[in-house]
GUNUTOR-634527 format. One line per 2 residues: for each residue z, x, y of N, C-alpha, C. Coordinates in nm, 3 decimals. Example, Ala and Ser with C-alpha at 12.3 -4.5 7.8 and 13.67 -1.06 7.14 Angstrom:
2
0.780:1.319:-0.569:0.780:1.230:-0.450:0.780:1.320:-0.330 ~ 0.708:1.285:-0.225:0.714:1.367:-0.106:0.787:1.290:0.003
//
This chain:
199
0.117:-0.957:2.018:0.110:-0.882:1.892:0.069:-0.978:1.781 ~ -0.032:-0.943:1.701:-0.081:-1.029:1.594:0.018:-1.029:1.478
-0.002:-1.125:1.384:0.085:-1.132:1.266:0.078:-1.004:1.186 ~ -0.045:-0.951:1.170:-0.063:-0.826:1.095:0.012:-0.711:1.158
0.006:-0.703:1.293:0.075:-0.595:1.364:0.225:-0.610:1.351 ~ 0.276:-0.736:1.355:0.419:-0.760:1.339:0.466:-0.717:1.201
0.386:-0.747:1.098:0.421:-0.709:0.961:0.430:-0.557:0.950 ~ 0.326:-0.486:1.000:0.327:-0.340:0.993:0.441:-0.282:1.074
0.470:-0.341:1.191:0.579:-0.293:1.275:0.712:-0.308:1.202 ~ 0.730:-0.422:1.135:0.854:-0.447:1.061:0.869:-0.348:0.946
0.759:-0.325:0.872:0.764:-0.233:0.758:0.785:-0.090:0.808 ~ 0.723:-0.057:0.921:0.739:0.078:0.977:0.885:0.103:1.014
0.948:0.002:1.078:1.089:0.015:1.115:1.175:0.033:0.991 ~ 1.145:-0.047:0.887:1.221:-0.037:0.762:1.203:0.101:0.700
1.078:0.153:0.704:1.051:0.285:0.645:1.128:0.394:0.717 ~ 1.133:0.385:0.851:1.205:0.486:0.928:1.355:0.483:0.895
1.411:0.362:0.882:1.553:0.350:0.852:1.585:0.401:0.712 ~ 1.499:0.363:0.614:1.525:0.404:0.476:1.509:0.554:0.458
1.405:0.611:0.521:1.382:0.755:0.507:1.491:0.833:0.580 ~ 1.540:0.781:0.694:1.650:0.846:0.765:1.775:0.847:0.679
1.802:0.734:0.611:1.920:0.725:0.525:1.908:0.819:0.406 ~ 1.788:0.823:0.346:1.765:0.913:0.232:1.782:1.058:0.275
1.724:1.091:0.391:1.733:1.229:0.441:1.877:1.267:0.469 ~ 1.952:1.174:0.531:2.093:1.200:0.561:2.173:1.223:0.434
2.150:1.137:0.334:2.221:1.149:0.207:2.181:1.277:0.134 ~ 2.050:1.307:0.134:2.001:1.427:0.067:2.054:1.552:0.135
2.059:1.549:0.268:2.113:1.664:0.342:2.260:1.686:0.310 ~ 2.335:1.574:0.299:2.477:1.585:0.266:2.496:1.646:0.128
2.420:1.595:0.029:2.428:1.648:-0.107:2.385:1.794:-0.109 ~ 2.276:1.821:-0.036:2.223:1.958:-0.029:2.328:2.052:0.029
2.389:2.014:0.140:2.489:2.099:0.207:2.612:2.121:0.119 ~ 2.655:2.014:0.049:2.770:2.028:-0.041:2.737:2.122:-0.156
2.615:2.107:-0.210:2.573:2.193:-0.321:2.565:2.339:-0.278 ~ 2.509:2.361:-0.159:2.496:2.498:-0.109:2.634:2.557:-0.081
2.723:2.475:-0.024:2.858:2.523:0.006:2.931:2.563:-0.121 ~ 2.920:2.478:-0.226:2.983:2.510:-0.355:2.922:2.633:-0.418
2.790:2.641:-0.410:2.721:2.756:-0.470:2.759:2.885:-0.398 ~ 2.771:2.876:-0.265:2.808:2.995:-0.187:2.951:3.039:-0.217
3.040:2.941:-0.238:3.177:2.975:-0.275:3.180:3.047:-0.409 ~ 3.103:2.991:-0.506:3.096:3.055:-0.637:3.037:3.195:-0.626
2.932:3.205:-0.545:2.866:3.334:-0.529:2.961:3.435:-0.465 ~ 3.039:3.389:-0.366:3.133:3.479:-0.297:3.241:3.529:-0.392
3.291:3.438:-0.476:3.393:3.476:-0.574:3.339:3.580:-0.670 ~ 3.215:3.559:-0.713:3.154:3.652:-0.809:3.125:3.787:-0.743
3.084:3.782:-0.616:3.056:3.908:-0.544:3.181:3.996:-0.537 ~ 3.295:3.931:-0.514:3.420:4.006:-0.504:3.464:4.063:-0.638
3.409:4.011:-0.746:3.447:4.063:-0.878:3.391:4.204:-0.901 ~ 3.289:4.240:-0.822:3.232:4.374:-0.833:3.140:4.393:-0.953
3.111:4.288:-1.024:3.022:4.300:-1.140:2.879:4.270:-1.097 ~ 2.794:4.369:-1.105:2.657:4.357:-1.056:2.580:4.247:-1.131
2.596:4.243:-1.262:2.521:4.145:-1.342:2.557:4.003:-1.300 ~ 2.684:3.980:-1.277:2.730:3.847:-1.237:2.685:3.816:-1.094
2.679:3.919:-1.011:2.633:3.902:-0.874:2.488:3.851:-0.872 ~ 2.404:3.912:-0.954:2.263:3.870:-0.964:2.256:3.726:-1.013
2.342:3.694:-1.108:2.345:3.558:-1.163:2.386:3.458:-1.054 ~ 2.479:3.496:-0.969:2.526:3.406:-0.863:2.413:3.375:-0.765
2.332:3.475:-0.737:2.220:3.453:-0.645:2.116:3.358:-0.707 ~ 2.099:3.367:-0.838:2.008:3.276:-0.908:2.061:3.133:-0.903
2.193:3.120:-0.920:2.256:2.987:-0.914:2.233:2.925:-0.776 ~ 2.254:3.005:-0.672:2.236:2.957:-0.535:2.092:2.912:-0.511
1.998:2.993:-0.556:1.856:2.958:-0.539:1.821:2.831:-0.616 ~ 1.877:2.817:-0.735:1.851:2.700:-0.819:1.905:2.573:-0.753
2.026:2.580:-0.697:2.084:2.466:-0.626:1.995:2.423:-0.511 ~ 1.950:2.520:-0.435:1.866:2.490:-0.318:1.736:2.423:-0.361
1.672:2.476:-0.464:1.544:2.421:-0.511:1.561:2.279:-0.563 ~ 1.669:2.258:-0.643:1.690:2.125:-0.701:1.721:2.022:-0.593
1.803:2.059:-0.496:1.838:1.966:-0.388:1.716:1.929:-0.306 ~ 1.629:2.027:-0.277:1.508:2.000:-0.199:1.411:1.912:-0.277
1.399:1.937:-0.408:1.310:1.857:-0.493:1.357:1.712:-0.499 ~ 1.487:1.692:-0.514:1.542:1.556:-0.521:1.519:1.482:-0.389
1.535:1.553:-0.279:1.512:1.494:-0.147:1.366:1.451:-0.131 ~ 1.274:1.540:-0.167:1.130:1.509:-0.154:1.091:1.393:-0.244
1.145:1.390:-0.366:1.113:1.282:-0.460:1.165:1.147:-0.410 ~ 1.285:1.147:-0.350:1.341:1.022:-0.298:1.257:0.969:-0.182
1.213:1.058:-0.094:1.129:1.016:0.019:0.993:0.967:-0.032 ~ 0.935:1.039:-0.127:0.805:1.000:-0.183:0.813:0.862:-0.247
0.920:0.838:-0.325:0.937:0.707:-0.390:0.947:0.596:-0.286 ~ 1.023:0.620:-0.180:1.039:0.520:-0.074:0.906:0.491:-0.005
0.830:0.596:0.024:0.701:0.576:0.090:0.605:0.499:0.000 ~ 0.605:0.529:-0.128:0.518:0.455:-0.221:0.555:0.307:-0.223
0.685:0.279:-0.226:0.731:0.139:-0.228:0.689:0.066:-0.101 ~ 0.700:0.134:0.013:0.665:0.070:0.140:0.515:0.050:0.155
0.436:0.143:0.103:0.290:0.127:0.104:0.252:0.006:0.018 ~ 0.314:-0.006:-0.098:0.286:-0.120:-0.187:0.325:-0.251:-0.120
0.437:-0.250:-0.049:0.482:-0.370:0.022:0.382:-0.409:0.130 ~ 0.336:-0.312:0.207:0.239:-0.339:0.313:0.107:-0.389:0.254
0.066:-0.330:0.140:-0.057:-0.372:0.072:-0.047:-0.519:0.030 ~ 0.068:-0.557:-0.025:0.088:-0.699:-0.066:0.086:-0.790:0.056
0.142:-0.744:0.168:0.142:-0.826:0.290:0.000:-0.848:0.341 ~ -0.086:-0.748:0.328:-0.226:-0.765:0.370:-0.291:-0.875:0.287
-0.268:-0.872:0.156:-0.323:-0.975:0.067:-0.271:-1.113:0.106 ~ -0.140:-1.123:0.128:-0.079:-1.251:0.166:-0.130:-1.298:0.303
-0.151:-1.203:0.393:-0.203:-1.236:0.526:-0.343:-1.296:0.515 ~ -0.429:-1.237:0.432:-0.564:-1.290:0.412:-0.560:-1.431:0.355
-0.474:-1.453:0.256:-0.463:-1.585:0.194:-0.409:-1.689:0.291 ~ -0.327:-1.646:0.386:-0.262:-1.739:0.477:-0.336:-1.764:0.607
-0.457:-1.711:0.621:-0.534:-1.733:0.744:-0.562:-1.882:0.766 ~ -0.569:-1.922:0.892:-0.608:-2.059:0.925:-0.751:-2.083:0.877
-0.788:-2.209:0.855:-0.918:-2.241:0.795:-1.035:-2.172:0.864 ~ -1.040:-2.176:0.996:-1.152:-2.118:1.069:-1.165:-1.969:1.041
-1.054:-1.896:1.058:-1.056:-1.751:1.035:-1.081:-1.718:0.888 ~ -1.024:-1.801:0.801:-1.039:-1.779:0.657:-1.186:-1.784:0.617
-1.255:-1.888:0.659:-1.395:-1.903:0.616:-1.490:-1.812:0.694 ~ -1.448:-1.765:0.809:-1.525:-1.661:0.877:-1.519:-1.531:0.795
-1.400:-1.502:0.741:-1.384:-1.385:0.655:-1.467:-1.400:0.527 ~ -1.463:-1.517:0.467:-1.541:-1.543:0.345:-1.690:-1.529:0.373
-1.736:-1.584:0.486:-1.877:-1.574:0.523:-1.917:-1.428:0.544 ~ -1.826:-1.351:0.602:-1.852:-1.208:0.622:-1.866:-1.135:0.489
-1.783:-1.170:0.392:-1.793:-1.108:0.260:-1.926:-1.145:0.194 ~ -1.966:-1.271:0.211:-2.095:-1.315:0.154:-2.210:-1.240:0.221
-2.203:-1.222:0.353:-2.309:-1.152:0.426:-2.320:-1.007:0.382 ~ -2.206:-0.948:0.341:-2.208:-0.808:0.297:-2.290:-0.789:0.170
-2.317:-0.899:0.099:-2.398:-0.891:-0.023:-2.548:-0.890:0.008 ~ -2.583:-0.920:0.134:-2.725:-0.927:0.172:-2.783:-1.062:0.134
-2.915:-1.071:0.134:-2.980:-1.198:0.098:-2.961:-1.220:-0.052 ~ -2.891:-1.327:-0.084:-2.857:-1.352:-0.224:-2.888:-1.495:-0.263
-2.882:-1.519:-0.392:-2.890:-1.656:-0.442:-2.797:-1.668:-0.562 ~ -2.767:-1.791:-0.596:-2.676:-1.815:-0.707:-2.581:-1.928:-0.675
-2.472:-1.933:-0.749:-2.373:-2.039:-0.733:-2.240:-1.978:-0.690 ~ -2.185:-2.033:-0.582:-2.056:-1.987:-0.530:-1.944:-2.069:-0.593
-1.840:-1.999:-0.637:-1.724:-2.066:-0.694:-1.601:-2.038:-0.608 ~ -1.529:-2.145:-0.575:-1.404:-2.136:-0.500:-1.291:-2.195:-0.583
-1.167:-2.168:-0.542:-1.055:-2.236:-0.608:-1.040:-2.378:-0.550 ~ -0.952:-2.457:-0.609:-0.935:-2.598:-0.569:-0.898:-2.611:-0.422
-0.806:-2.527:-0.377:-0.758:-2.534:-0.239:-0.871:-2.511:-0.140 ~ -0.955:-2.412:-0.167:-1.063:-2.379:-0.075:-1.176:-2.482:-0.080
-1.200:-2.538:-0.197:-1.303:-2.642:-0.207:-1.267:-2.763:-0.122 ~ -1.140:-2.797:-0.119:-1.095:-2.915:-0.044:-1.109:-2.895:0.107
-1.094:-2.772:0.154:-1.098:-2.748:0.299:-1.227:-2.679:0.344 ~ -1.325:-2.671:0.257:-1.452:-2.605:0.288:-1.522:-2.676:0.405
-1.559:-2.602:0.511:-1.630:-2.665:0.623:-1.761:-2.729:0.576 ~ -1.797:-2.842:0.635:-1.918:-2.914:0.592:-2.044:-2.832:0.611
-2.050:-2.753:0.716:-2.171:-2.675:0.745:-2.161:-2.531:0.693 ~ -2.066:-2.506:0.601:-2.042:-2.369:0.557:-2.166:-2.307:0.491
-2.236:-2.383:0.412:-2.354:-2.331:0.342:-2.458:-2.279:0.440 ~ -2.471:-2.346:0.554:-2.571:-2.305:0.654:-2.531:-2.174:0.723
-2.400:-2.149:0.729:-2.355:-2.027:0.798:-2.369:-1.902:0.712 ~ -2.386:-1.921:0.582:-2.394:-1.805:0.492:-2.522:-1.725:0.515
-2.505:-1.596:0.541:-2.618:-1.504:0.558:-2.721:-1.558:0.656 ~ -2.674:-1.623:0.760:-2.766:-1.674:0.862:-2.858:-1.782:0.809
-2.814:-1.853:0.707:-2.896:-1.959:0.648:-3.005:-1.908:0.557 ~ -3.009:-1.775:0.533:-3.115:-1.717:0.450:-3.081:-1.716:0.301
-2.956:-1.739:0.270:-2.914:-1.733:0.130:-2.950:-1.862:0.057 ~ -3.000:-1.847:-0.063:-3.030:-1.963:-0.149:-2.912:-1.982:-0.243
-2.809:-2.044:-0.188:-2.682:-2.053:-0.260:-2.640:-2.198:-0.275 ~ -2.590:-2.229:-0.394:-2.529:-2.360:-0.419:-2.378:-2.338:-0.429
-2.302:-2.439:-0.394:-2.157:-2.431:-0.406:-2.113:-2.521:-0.519 ~ -2.047:-2.462:-0.618:-2.004:-2.538:-0.735:-1.898:-2.640:-0.696
-1.914:-2.760:-0.748:-1.814:-2.865:-0.724:-1.696:-2.850:-0.820 ~ -1.713:-2.763:-0.918:-1.606:-2.739:-1.016:-1.526:-2.616:-0.971
-1.398:-2.633:-0.944:-1.318:-2.519:-0.895:-1.291:-2.416:-1.005 ~ -1.269:-2.294:-0.962:-1.226:-2.187:-1.053:-1.091:-2.139:-1.001
-0.985:-2.188:-1.063:-0.850:-2.157:-1.013:-0.799:-2.022:-1.059 ~ -0.886:-1.943:-1.120:-0.853:-1.803:-1.146:-0.876:-1.720:-1.021
-0.934:-1.781:-0.919:-0.965:-1.713:-0.792:-0.845:-1.728:-0.699 ~ -0.791:-1.617:-0.651:-0.676:-1.624:-0.560:-0.720:-1.664:-0.421
-0.828:-1.609:-0.375:-0.886:-1.637:-0.243:-1.022:-1.568:-0.241 ~ -1.109:-1.608:-0.148:-1.244:-1.555:-0.151:-1.329:-1.635:-0.249
-1.422:-1.569:-0.315:-1.513:-1.644:-0.402:-1.572:-1.553:-0.510 ~ -1.638:-1.617:-0.605:-1.720:-1.547:-0.705:-1.860:-1.605:-0.695
-1.960:-1.518:-0.690:-2.101:-1.561:-0.686:-2.163:-1.528:-0.821 ~ -2.214:-1.631:-0.888:-2.278:-1.609:-1.019:-2.425:-1.646:-1.011
-2.506:-1.558:-1.066:-2.650:-1.582:-1.077:-2.692:-1.540:-1.217 ~ -2.693:-1.636:-1.307:-2.721:-1.604:-1.447:-2.608:-1.519:-1.503
-2.642:-1.402:-1.557:-2.541:-1.313:-1.613:-2.481:-1.218:-1.509 ~ -2.534:-1.224:-1.389:-2.485:-1.135:-1.283:-2.374:-1.204:-1.205
-2.265:-1.132:-1.185:-2.151:-1.188:-1.113:-2.106:-1.092:-1.003 ~ -2.089:-1.147:-0.884:-2.034:-1.070:-0.772:-1.893:-1.122:-0.746
-1.794:-1.039:-0.774:-1.655:-1.079:-0.757:-1.609:-1.042:-0.617 ~ -1.604:-1.141:-0.529:-1.562:-1.121:-0.391:-1.429:-1.192:-0.366
-1.346:-1.199:-0.471:-1.212:-1.252:-0.451:-1.133:-1.149:-0.368 ~ -1.034:-1.196:-0.297:-0.958:-1.106:-0.211:-0.892:-0.994:-0.292
-0.839:-1.029:-0.410:-0.773:-0.926:-0.491:-0.873:-0.819:-0.535 ~ -0.996:-0.861:-0.569:-1.098:-0.765:-0.613:-1.145:-0.679:-0.496
-1.166:-0.741:-0.379:-1.211:-0.666:-0.261:-1.107:-0.563:-0.220 ~ -0.979:-0.603:-0.221:-0.872:-0.510:-0.185:-0.859:-0.398:-0.289
-0.871:-0.434:-0.417:-0.861:-0.333:-0.523:-0.973:-0.230:-0.510 ~ -1.092:-0.278:-0.474:-1.208:-0.189:-0.460:-1.188:-0.089:-0.347
-1.112:-0.129:-0.245:-1.090:-0.042:-0.127:-0.945:0.005:-0.119 ~ -0.874:-0.001:-0.231:-0.730:0.028:-0.230:-0.699:0.167:-0.175
-0.771:0.268:-0.219:-0.742:0.405:-0.174:-0.756:0.417:-0.022 ~ -0.863:0.359:0.030:-0.888:0.361:0.175:-0.778:0.285:0.251
-0.739:0.169:0.196:-0.637:0.087:0.260:-0.502:0.157:0.258 ~ -0.467:0.218:0.143:-0.339:0.289:0.134:-0.335:0.407:0.230
-0.448:0.474:0.245:-0.454:0.587:0.339:-0.430:0.538:0.482 ~ -0.490:0.423:0.516:-0.472:0.365:0.649:-0.326:0.325:0.671
-0.265:0.261:0.570:-0.125:0.219:0.580:-0.035:0.341:0.596 ~ -0.062:0.444:0.516:0.019:0.566:0.521:0.016:0.629:0.660
-0.103:0.636:0.718:-0.116:0.694:0.852:-0.045:0.607:0.956 ~ -0.054:0.475:0.938:0.007:0.383:1.034:0.160:0.388:1.027
0.214:0.399:0.905:0.359:0.394:0.888:0.428:0.528:0.904 ~ 0.360:0.636:0.863:0.430:0.764:0.851:0.375:0.876:0.938
0.277:0.849:1.024:0.215:0.956:1.102:0.316:1.026:1.192 ~ 0.419:0.955:1.234:0.519:1.015:1.323:0.631:1.082:1.245
0.627:1.069:1.111:0.736:1.126:1.030:0.690:1.253:0.959 ~ 0.580:1.309:1.001:0.532:1.432:0.939:0.438:1.403:0.824
0.400:1.506:0.756:0.302:1.497:0.648:0.353:1.408:0.537 ~ 0.262:1.327:0.480:0.298:1.241:0.368:0.316:1.328:0.246
0.436:1.326:0.187:0.464:1.414:0.073:0.431:1.345:-0.058
//
């Protein structure tokens, strides 16, 4: 099992436990509320007053609706938190790749830009560990790219390509942000597909 799979497996287990606990607690509150409402309704029914009887039924319906809404909101909040946690782990996983895999990923991002030219900027950490033949591997050697010797430590991981006033932001945070909706959808399906529809 890869590191990424272990992370998702761990988060999935946590999500199942937290949602089970929330559901159990919500069910308990819901059942207590319904039991109390039914007792009130029963007392009012025995009073023989029609107007109060109608009111008791409204109270019962209101309790049920509120309890169900609170349960759904608690589960939704938990799922959002777990998706955000998994999203952060993906970012951390990319930053923590070994040098070989890391620069293969960076080269892939550069290739996705097509035949390009300009100046590549890396942060200090990446400049120090940059493979000697990295420039040749970019875009199959077709790219007319220079690598800046001056680091840009505003870059978390990945790179920025500048060509005059044109800038291609291929930092990991920017790439993930650009595909955030797609990534969150993937995480949601991976973590919650067995727990029913994502609410």
